[in-house]
N, C-alpha and C positions, 0 to 999 in steps of 0.2 A: 464536400461530398457532391454528388451529382445524382440526377434522376433522369430517366428517359421517358418520352412520350411518343406514342405512335398512333397512326390513323386508325380509328375504328368507326365503322359506319353505323349510323342511326337513321332509320327510315320511317316514314309514316304515309299512310295512303287514305284517301277518301274518294267517294264518287257522288255524282248527282245526276239527275235526268236533264235532258235538254229542255223539257217543258219547264222545269224548275229554273233553269238558267234564264229562260226568257221572260219569266213572270216575277222572279224574286226582286224585292227591293229591301235593303240595299243590295248591290250586286253580289250575287251568290258566289261567284268564283273568288271575289275578294275575301268574303266570309270564310270560305273553305281554306284559303291560303293562311289566314290568320289562325284558324284552328289548328292547322298542320304546324305552325310555328310554336303554338302552345304544346302540342304533343312533343315536339322535338326538345323543347326547353325542359319539360317535366322528365324526359327521359334522361337528360343530363343531370338534373337534380337527383334522380334515383341512382344513377351510376355514381355520383359524387358521394352519396350517403351510404348506399348499400351494394355497390357493384361488387361481384363475387371475384373478379379477376380471371374467370373461366368462361369458355365458350364465346370468346370475343368481347366480353365485357371488361371495362376498366375496373381496377380495385378501388373500392370506395373507403371511406373512413372506418366503417364497421369491420372491414376485413383487412385492414392495414396493420402490419406488425409494428408494435410500439406505442399504439394509441392506448391511453390509460382507460381503465374500466372500473366502474364502481356499481356494486349490486345494492339496490335501495332495500330497505327493510319492508316496504309494502308495495302497493300499486300506485304510489304517489311519491313526490320528493318533499322531504322536509327542508326547512332552512339550513339545518345543520348539514345535511347531505349535499345541498347546493354549495355551501361554503367548502366542504371537503373536495368536491369535484373541481371548484375554482382553485383551491390550494394546490392541487396536484399539477395544474398547468403553471401556475405562478412559480412553484418550486423548480421548474425547469427554466427560470429566467425569461418567461414569456408573459408580457403584460396582457391582462385580460380586460382592459378598459373597453375594447371594441368587440369583446366576445359576445356570442349569441347562443341561446337555447333554441334547438329545432325539435319539434315533437309532433306526434299524431294528434289530431283534434280531440280525440277521446281522452288521451293522456292530459291534454291541456285542460279539459273540463274538470278532471279530477284534481289536478295540482291547483287550479284556480280556486277550488273550494277548500283547500288544506290550509288550516289556520297556522300561523307562526307559533302561537302559544295560547294558553287558556284565557288570557285576560286583555291583550292588547287590542283585539279586533282586526289585526293585520292578517293577510293571507300571503302565501308563498309567492304567488304572482300578484304584483301591485297592479290593480285594475286601471288606475289612472294613467300610469306610464307603460303598461303592458311589459313589465320587466320583472326579472328575478335578480335581486341584489344589484339592481341598476344595469343589467344586461338584457338586451332585447330578447323577446320570446317570439318565435315564428312557428306557425302551424302548417303542416303539409301531410297529405296522405302518402307521400313518398318515404316518410319515416314509418317503419313498421310500429304498430302499437306496442308499447313496452320498451321501445329503445328511445332514449332521450339524448340528443347530441348537444354537447357543449364544446364550442370551439371558437378559436380565432380564425375565421374562414379565409383570411387572406392567404393562409398556408394551404388551402385546397386549390391547386392550380387547374385551370380549364384551358386546353389548348384547342383552337379551331383551325382546321386546315382548309382554307378557302371558304366560300360561302355556301349557301343552300342551293342545291340544284333542283329544279321543278321539271317533271316530266308529265306532259298532258297527253292522255291516251283516249281519242274518241272512237277508236277502232275495235278494241277487244269485245266490248259489249254494244257495238253499234246497232245490232238487231233491236235491242231494248232502249236505244237512244240514251245510254248511260255514258257519261264522261268520267273518266278517272284521273285524278291527280295524285302523283307520288313525289314526295321530297325526300332528298338524300343529303346527309350532312356528315362530314368527316371530322371527328372530335376525339378528345381523350381527357381524362382527368387523372390527377395523381396528388398525393398528399406529400408536400414539401417537407413538413416537419411534424411527424406523428405526436410529438409531446404537446403540440398546441390543441389537441383534442382529448375529450374524455366522453365515453359513452356510458350513460347511466342505465342500467337494466332494472326495470320495475319488476316486482314479484306479485304473485296473486295473493299474498298473505293479507 
């Protein structure tokens, strides 16, 4: 089969005063550029996980047809549910050795306190290795609380069309001595193999 990827623009802007530029240590414009890079990276993370596919957004894992779904019994994940989610991926002949769980920090806090059983003293998230069943666990606010993403993320493709363009504007707000920096990047994301992912929906039970 084949998939297509096309240019979609993601942009970020910040501004600072000329006084701040002259006084700041470390160099303020370098700091602003780094912050813009973080904003762009987080936008790609959000698109990869939950992009809607509408209004110029790429289609993320959550909204990709064919991605497996599991509804958890409560607001956390049990060891049995994690095994079921992994099994759904493995059943499609996709090795999950390098799979990872991605979740909101609030979900992480609950799952990390969920015991495996009544007597072992083990928790669903192994605190020593920060893993569930040997698979890495990552936290991000780009995952909506209640959505836990399990996947082999090499199957989530990210295309970069050129580099990052920076536009420096000292003119628009020149009267107040404000300098604006806007960055633009052309990128796209696409799921190469939907069966490599499983979205676990937590409930309020």
